[in-house]
LOPAPA-909347 format. One record per residue (C-alpha): residue number from 0; residue in one letter; y, x negated, z. Coordinates in nm, 4 decimals. Layout:
N
NODE num residu        y        x        z
NODE NUM      a        Y        X        Z
...
REM end
This chain:
234
NODE num residu        y        x        z
NODE   0      m  -6.6893   4.7693  -3.7737
NODE   1      l  -6.4242   4.5087  -3.8782
NODE   2      r  -6.1855   4.7521  -3.7632
NODE   3      e  -6.3050   4.7794  -3.4077
NODE   4      k  -6.2704   4.3749  -3.3775
NODE   5      f  -5.8637   4.4127  -3.4095
NODE   6      d  -5.8635   4.6407  -3.0812
NODE   7      l  -5.6833   4.4842  -2.8392
NODE   8      t  -5.7287   4.7595  -2.5724
NODE   9      g  -5.7343   4.6124  -2.2253
NODE  10      r  -5.5891   4.2746  -2.3250
NODE  11      v  -5.2513   4.1684  -2.1523
NODE  12      a  -5.0309   3.9720  -2.4020
NODE  13      l  -4.7400   3.7643  -2.3000
NODE  14      i  -4.4794   3.6855  -2.5865
NODE  15      t  -4.1981   3.4482  -2.5093
NODE  16      g  -3.8721   3.5332  -2.6747
NODE  17      s  -4.0211   3.8781  -2.7695
NODE  18      t  -3.7105   4.1147  -2.7418
NODE  19      r  -3.5735   4.0534  -3.0902
NODE  20      g  -3.6979   3.8863  -3.4343
NODE  21      i  -4.0318   3.7442  -3.4807
NODE  22      g  -4.1272   3.7871  -3.1178
NODE  23      k  -4.0428   4.1455  -3.1021
NODE  24      a  -4.2395   4.2152  -3.4237
NODE  25      i  -4.5589   4.0262  -3.2836
NODE  26      g  -4.5092   4.2156  -2.9490
NODE  27      d  -4.5002   4.5608  -3.1209
NODE  28      a  -4.7805   4.4909  -3.3367
NODE  29      l  -5.0172   4.3926  -3.0430
NODE  30      e  -4.9118   4.6930  -2.8759
NODE  31      e  -4.9798   4.9182  -3.1632
NODE  32      y  -5.3340   4.7514  -3.1589
NODE  33      g  -5.3657   4.8546  -2.7812
NODE  34      a  -5.2635   4.5271  -2.5653
NODE  35      r  -5.0250   4.5612  -2.2888
NODE  36      v  -4.7378   4.3418  -2.3635
NODE  37      i  -4.5316   4.1720  -2.1544
NODE  38      r  -4.1674   4.1069  -2.2824
NODE  39      h  -4.0088   3.7981  -2.2163
NODE  40      n  -3.6543   3.6497  -2.2500
NODE  41      t  -3.4265   3.4181  -2.0856
NODE  42      k  -3.3459   3.6550  -1.8166
NODE  43      v  -3.6894   3.7109  -1.7359
NODE  44      c  -3.7663   3.3502  -1.7340
NODE  45      d  -3.5436   3.0461  -1.8354
NODE  46      l  -3.7954   2.8166  -2.0178
NODE  47      s  -3.5279   2.5335  -1.9596
NODE  48      d  -3.6174   2.5437  -1.5929
NODE  49      p  -3.9548   2.4345  -1.5002
NODE  50      s  -3.9518   2.5811  -1.1477
NODE  51      a  -3.8572   2.9126  -1.3340
NODE  52      i  -4.1984   2.9066  -1.5329
NODE  53      e  -4.3680   2.8311  -1.2254
NODE  54      s  -4.2072   3.1222  -1.0118
NODE  55      f  -4.2760   3.3588  -1.3194
NODE  56      f  -4.6383   3.2805  -1.3596
NODE  57      d  -4.6396   3.3190  -0.9618
NODE  58      r  -4.5395   3.6805  -1.0129
NODE  59      l  -4.7518   3.7450  -1.3046
NODE  60      e  -5.0426   3.6356  -1.0919
NODE  61      s  -4.9741   3.8372  -0.7814
NODE  62      e  -4.9278   4.1566  -0.9956
NODE  63      g  -5.2499   4.1021  -1.1644
NODE  64      s  -5.0645   4.0509  -1.5055
NODE  65      m  -5.1887   3.6988  -1.6091
NODE  66      p  -5.2017   3.7023  -1.9788
NODE  67      d  -5.5274   3.6948  -2.1765
NODE  68      i  -5.3334   3.6237  -2.4733
NODE  69      l  -5.0022   3.3912  -2.5031
NODE  70      v  -4.7924   3.3796  -2.7869
NODE  71      a  -4.5450   3.1073  -2.7299
NODE  72      n  -4.2655   3.2319  -2.9704
NODE  73      a  -3.9432   3.1266  -2.7732
NODE  74      s  -3.7589   2.8144  -2.9038
NODE  75      i  -3.4063   2.6742  -2.9587
NODE  76      q  -3.2459   2.4620  -3.2137
NODE  77      e  -2.9273   2.2904  -3.2848
NODE  78      g  -2.8030   2.1547  -3.6301
NODE  79      i  -2.6634   1.8112  -3.5721
NODE  80      p  -2.6842   1.5050  -3.7642
NODE  81      w  -2.9695   1.2719  -3.6533
NODE  82      t  -2.7350   0.9791  -3.5923
NODE  83      e  -2.5062   1.1963  -3.3780
NODE  84      f  -2.7818   1.3964  -3.1964
NODE  85      p  -2.7337   1.4016  -2.8081
NODE  86      m  -3.0043   1.3215  -2.5935
NODE  87      d  -2.9380   1.5793  -2.3449
NODE  88      e  -2.9923   1.8407  -2.6370
NODE  89      a  -3.3019   1.6693  -2.7537
NODE  90      r  -3.4336   1.6809  -2.4051
NODE  91      r  -3.3478   2.0435  -2.3840
NODE  92      e  -3.5219   2.1197  -2.7152
NODE  93      m  -3.8434   1.9361  -2.6044
NODE  94      q  -3.8543   2.1183  -2.2696
NODE  95      v  -3.8060   2.4676  -2.4223
NODE  96      n  -3.9982   2.4208  -2.7313
NODE  97      f  -4.2838   2.1803  -2.6136
NODE  98      l  -4.3148   2.1468  -2.2753
NODE  99      a  -4.2811   2.4722  -2.1640
NODE 100      t  -4.5350   2.5986  -2.3777
NODE 101      l  -4.7959   2.2903  -2.2689
NODE 102      r  -4.7331   2.4119  -1.8972
NODE 103      m  -4.7922   2.7885  -1.9771
NODE 104      f  -5.1137   2.6846  -2.1508
NODE 105      q  -5.2199   2.5190  -1.8642
NODE 106      l  -5.1339   2.8111  -1.6172
NODE 107      c  -5.3100   3.0459  -1.8535
NODE 108      y  -5.6311   2.8606  -1.8839
NODE 109      p  -5.8037   2.9271  -1.5551
NODE 110      k  -5.8176   3.3043  -1.6256
NODE 111      m  -5.9245   3.2795  -1.9911
NODE 112      k  -6.1926   2.9961  -1.8746
NODE 113      a  -6.3238   3.2340  -1.6175
NODE 114      q  -6.3716   3.5255  -1.8236
NODE 115      k  -6.4773   3.3092  -2.1501
NODE 116      w  -6.2175   3.4707  -2.3598
NODE 117      g  -5.8511   3.3839  -2.4334
NODE 118      r  -5.5959   3.3512  -2.6877
NODE 119      l  -5.3292   3.0759  -2.7073
NODE 120      i  -5.0989   3.0974  -3.0095
NODE 121      v  -4.7937   2.8922  -3.0768
NODE 122      v  -4.5214   2.9857  -3.3176
NODE 123      g  -4.4403   2.6783  -3.5018
NODE 124      s  -4.2406   2.6209  -3.8031
NODE 125      v  -4.2426   2.5249  -4.1787
NODE 126      q  -4.0455   2.2356  -4.0557
NODE 127      e  -4.3578   2.0774  -3.9444
NODE 128      r  -4.4156   2.0219  -4.3229
NODE 129      r  -4.0479   2.0404  -4.4403
NODE 130      p  -3.8430   1.9080  -4.1798
NODE 131      h  -3.4606   2.0147  -4.1954
NODE 132      p  -3.2280   1.6851  -4.1919
NODE 133      m  -3.0039   1.8682  -3.9439
NODE 134      m  -3.2781   1.9779  -3.7131
NODE 135      v  -3.4480   1.6328  -3.6108
NODE 136      a  -3.5379   1.7190  -3.2622
NODE 137      y  -3.6396   2.0763  -3.3631
NODE 138      a  -3.8637   1.9685  -3.6057
NODE 139      a  -4.0124   1.7190  -3.4002
NODE 140      t  -4.0972   1.9756  -3.1084
NODE 141      k  -4.2685   2.1852  -3.3849
NODE 142      g  -4.4808   1.8983  -3.5064
NODE 143      a  -4.5733   1.8091  -3.1430
NODE 144      l  -4.6882   2.1558  -3.1049
NODE 145      e  -4.9086   2.1532  -3.4099
NODE 146      n  -5.0744   1.8233  -3.2673
NODE 147      m  -5.1190   1.9807  -2.9209
NODE 148      v  -5.2867   2.2829  -3.0741
NODE 149      r  -5.5564   2.0973  -3.2653
NODE 150      n  -5.6186   1.8652  -2.9335
NODE 151      i  -5.6737   2.1608  -2.7081
NODE 152      a  -5.8522   2.3825  -2.9382
NODE 153      r  -6.1519   2.1318  -2.9529
NODE 154      q  -6.1654   2.1106  -2.5866
NODE 155      v  -6.1596   2.4946  -2.5148
NODE 156      a  -6.3474   2.6113  -2.8148
NODE 157      a  -6.6798   2.6511  -2.6402
NODE 158      e  -6.5226   2.8802  -2.3614
NODE 159      g  -6.4178   3.1382  -2.6041
NODE 160      i  -6.0689   3.0447  -2.6195
NODE 161      t  -5.9071   2.9922  -2.9472
NODE 162      v  -5.5855   2.7842  -2.9980
NODE 163      n  -5.3829   2.8401  -3.2991
NODE 164      n  -5.0444   2.7644  -3.4860
NODE 165      l  -4.8664   3.0556  -3.6489
NODE 166      c  -4.5952   2.9177  -3.8929
NODE 167      p  -4.2907   3.1123  -4.0107
NODE 168      g  -4.0862   3.0002  -4.3073
NODE 169      v  -3.7466   3.1514  -4.3740
NODE 170      f  -3.7072   3.4641  -4.1662
NODE 171      a  -3.4292   3.7178  -4.1907
NODE 172      t  -3.3876   3.7157  -3.8077
NODE 173      d  -3.0642   3.7119  -3.6051
NODE 174      r  -3.0874   3.3206  -3.5856
NODE 175      n  -3.0513   3.3116  -3.9676
NODE 176      k  -2.8717   3.6010  -4.0962
NODE 177      d  -2.5311   3.4639  -4.1008
NODE 178      c  -2.6379   3.1626  -4.3289
NODE 179      l  -2.8617   3.3804  -4.5427
NODE 180      a  -2.5728   3.6292  -4.5934
NODE 181      d  -2.3761   3.3471  -4.7796
NODE 182      p  -2.4638   3.4077  -5.1482
NODE 183      v  -2.4545   3.0583  -5.2459
NODE 184      y  -2.6734   2.9260  -4.9666
NODE 185      g  -2.8891   3.2259  -4.9614
NODE 186      k  -2.9606   3.1950  -5.3259
NODE 187      k  -3.0448   2.7859  -5.2823
NODE 188      v  -3.2798   2.8975  -4.9894
NODE 189      t  -3.4803   3.1966  -5.1960
NODE 190      d  -3.4913   2.9482  -5.5054
NODE 191      a  -3.6744   2.7027  -5.2980
NODE 192      i  -3.9372   2.9620  -5.1950
NODE 193      p  -4.2046   3.0177  -5.4399
NODE 194      m  -4.2042   3.3911  -5.3590
NODE 195      h  -3.8138   3.4008  -5.4225
NODE 196      d  -3.7529   3.5958  -5.1273
NODE 197      y  -3.7480   3.5455  -4.7236
NODE 198      a  -3.9505   3.7134  -4.4899
NODE 199      m  -3.8910   3.9998  -4.2336
NODE 200      p  -3.9885   3.9622  -3.8850
NODE 201      e  -4.2761   4.2167  -3.9373
NODE 202      d  -4.4259   3.9664  -4.2009
NODE 203      a  -4.5462   3.7483  -3.9062
NODE 204      a  -4.7436   4.0434  -3.7238
NODE 205      g  -5.0641   4.0799  -3.9357
NODE 206      a  -5.1595   3.7130  -3.8662
NODE 207      a  -5.0660   3.7348  -3.5018
NODE 208      v  -5.3018   4.0260  -3.4545
NODE 209      l  -5.5716   3.8498  -3.6359
NODE 210      l  -5.5191   3.5362  -3.4238
NODE 211      a  -5.5075   3.7504  -3.1035
NODE 212      s  -5.7925   3.9742  -3.1633
NODE 213      d  -6.1924   3.9305  -3.1953
NODE 214      a  -6.1384   3.9432  -3.5674
NODE 215      g  -6.0142   3.6134  -3.5583
NODE 216      r  -6.2580   3.4912  -3.3157
NODE 217      y  -6.3807   3.1927  -3.5364
NODE 218      i  -6.0339   3.0529  -3.6291
NODE 219      t  -5.9391   2.7802  -3.4076
NODE 220      g  -5.7121   2.4726  -3.4252
NODE 221      a  -5.5782   2.6216  -3.7565
NODE 222      t  -5.1983   2.6164  -3.8892
NODE 223      i  -5.1344   2.9436  -4.0705
NODE 224      m  -4.8313   2.9218  -4.2778
NODE 225      v  -4.6289   3.2583  -4.3152
NODE 226      d  -4.3649   3.1097  -4.5576
NODE 227      g  -4.4149   3.2376  -4.8962
NODE 228      g  -4.5508   2.9294  -5.0253
NODE 229      l  -4.2493   2.7124  -4.9173
NODE 230      s  -4.4831   2.4511  -4.7841
NODE 231      i  -4.6864   2.4246  -5.0863
NODE 232      p  -4.6343   2.0544  -5.2045
NODE 233      g  -4.4987   2.0155  -5.5566
REM end
């Protein structure tokens, strides 16, 4: 039965940046479907520090908690004109948003390959299609993730591992609440979205459960937009 294919009982899921916002909603949903969820924030592991990532995964392995499902959700962004964008900040965003994800994929891969089952999911951004002019580095890192997903997906598909890109649009999270609360800016944003509304964190959860479960076993290398139609050309 289809319902049984969504069952995640016995699976271990690591969601980075999962104590609030989209990451928390995804973690809650995977728990609801039976997964044991490892919640991550910077206090658990600072993704800007490569050595912290190695230590964190060493600890997971020693505890028998290496993930079957990895959702790379954590990211950072700064809004600065591209002509003034500091190189130190660009490097920091590349490390947290892209390089940390690549390394975590590498560290998760041996277990997934051995058991011939794994789910590697990145939380991208509508900025892959519609880059914000004030977020040149952030948008670039998300574009790099989308390319990485397609690259790796082809290489591991025969091993029972899927690799996908879940792309949120405008979500009412802590990161965006102040700007969306501005009536002028908020209306400008929603007017640009075909659904004329922004999303709540829970709106990403259904797609995440699909990609993480056997119900989505034949989906790989895909970019799934959860953006109310914002990325539709026109």
